[in-house]
C-alpha positions in Angstrom: 79.0 61.9 112.6 78.6 65.6 111.9 75.3 67.2 111.1 74.9 69.1 107.8 74.9 72.4 109.8 78.3 71.5 111.3 79.7 70.6 107.9 78.6 74.0 106.5 80.2 75.7 109.3 83.6 74.3 108.4 83.4 74.8 104.7 84.6 78.0 103.2 84.9 79.5 99.7 88.5 79.2 98.6 88.2 81.7 95.7 86.8 85.2 95.3 83.9 85.8 92.9 85.0 85.1 89.3 85.1 88.8 88.2 88.0 89.3 90.6 90.2 87.1 88.4 89.2 88.3 84.9 90.7 90.8 82.4 90.8 94.3 83.8 90.9 93.0 87.3 93.4 93.9 90.0 96.9 92.3 90.2 97.0 89.0 92.1 99.9 87.5 94.2 99.8 83.8 93.5 101.7 81.0 95.3 101.5 77.4 94.1 103.4 74.6 95.9 104.8 71.2 95.1 103.2 68.1 96.7 106.3 67.4 98.8 106.9 70.6 100.7 110.4 70.9 101.8 111.8 69.3 98.7 114.1 71.1 96.2 112.4 69.6 93.1 111.7 72.9 91.4 115.3 74.3 91.5 117.0 70.9 91.0 117.7 70.2 87.3 115.8 72.0 84.5 112.4 72.3 86.2 112.9 76.0 87.2 113.9 76.8 83.6 110.7 75.1 82.3 108.6 77.1 84.8 110.1 80.4 83.5 109.6 79.3 79.9 105.9 78.3 80.4 105.1 81.5 82.4 106.7 83.6 79.6 105.0 81.8 76.8 101.6 82.0 78.4 102.0 85.7 79.3 103.1 86.5 75.7 100.1 84.7 74.3 97.9 87.3 76.0 96.9 85.5 79.2 98.3 87.7 81.9 100.7 90.5 82.6 103.5 89.1 84.7 105.0 91.7 87.0 107.3 89.2 88.7 107.8 85.5 89.3 110.2 83.6 91.5 110.7 79.8 91.6 111.7 78.6 95.0 112.8 75.0 95.7 109.3 73.9 96.7 106.9 76.7 95.6 106.4 79.4 93.0 105.4 83.0 93.6 103.9 85.1 90.7 102.3 88.5 90.6 100.1 88.9 87.6 97.3 91.1 86.3 94.6 89.4 84.1 94.9 90.4 80.5 92.8 88.2 78.3 92.2 85.2 80.4 90.9 84.3 83.9 93.8 84.0 86.4 92.4 80.8 87.9 92.4 79.2 84.4 95.9 80.6 83.7 97.3 79.0 86.8 95.7 75.6 85.9 97.2 75.9 82.4 100.7 76.8 83.7 100.7 74.0 86.3 99.5 71.5 83.7 102.1 72.4 81.1 104.9 72.5 83.6 103.8 69.1 85.0 103.8 67.6 81.5 107.2 68.9 80.7 108.5 67.9 84.2 107.3 64.3 83.6 109.7 64.2 80.6 112.5 65.2 83.1 111.5 62.3 85.4 109.5 64.4 87.9 106.2 62.8 88.8 103.2 64.2 90.8 104.5 67.7 90.9 101.9 70.1 92.3 99.5 70.4 95.2 95.9 70.5 94.0 95.1 74.2 94.5 97.0 77.5 95.0 97.0 80.5 97.3 96.1 84.0 96.0 95.9 87.5 97.3 94.2 90.1 95.2 96.1 93.4 95.5 93.1 95.8 95.7 95.1 98.9 96.0 97.7 100.0 93.4 100.1 100.9 96.2 100.2 97.2 97.2 101.8 96.2 93.9 105.4 97.2 94.5 105.6 95.8 98.1 104.2 92.5 96.7 106.8 92.4 94.0 109.6 93.1 96.6 108.2 90.3 98.7 108.4 87.9 95.8 111.9 89.1 94.8 113.2 88.8 98.4 111.8 85.3 99.0 115.2 83.6 98.3 117.0 86.0 100.6 114.6 85.4 103.4 115.0 81.6 102.9 118.8 82.0 103.1 119.5 80.9 99.6 121.2 84.0 98.4 122.5 87.3 99.9 120.7 89.5 97.4 117.6 88.9 95.3 119.7 89.9 92.2 121.8 86.7 92.7 118.7 84.4 92.3 118.6 83.2 88.7 115.1 81.6 89.0 113.1 84.9 88.9 112.1 87.5 86.4 109.6 90.1 85.2 107.9 90.5 81.9 106.8 94.1 82.8 109.9 95.7 84.3 113.6 95.7 83.8 114.6 94.3 87.3 118.2 95.2 86.8 117.2 98.8 87.4 115.5 98.0 90.7 117.4 98.8 94.0 118.5 95.9 96.2 116.0 96.5 99.1 
């Protein structure tokens, strides 16, 4: 059995201090995954559409600014800036609302418990993070160009004006 000192050594804080995720904070690159990695549950049927609708509705209600989102077969990438709500609470709300609507589509036990985040401390990190999200389906071999992927969007920019690379 491990001693308390050994247990403390292996534990780590998963999140940054709360002010990092609140209104006026820096943009955050978020990734949340399905329980069954490797499945195509998010892009099969109407689940991807539901995710886009929930992200859009939550952003329009003043929760976050959504620079870009991309629904992949087994995970979702979103780049947001807090604008009225805590990003951690926003992710929990989005995942909960999507899961509830997915259950009505026959999808059970959708999400992994937590999510990954990366705060974009420098403003110049924003555009490369958005390009990373947009090109995720290309890197996965799902499309030849990110503009072909229908499960992505932005609520801040007109992506049709963005160049391919």
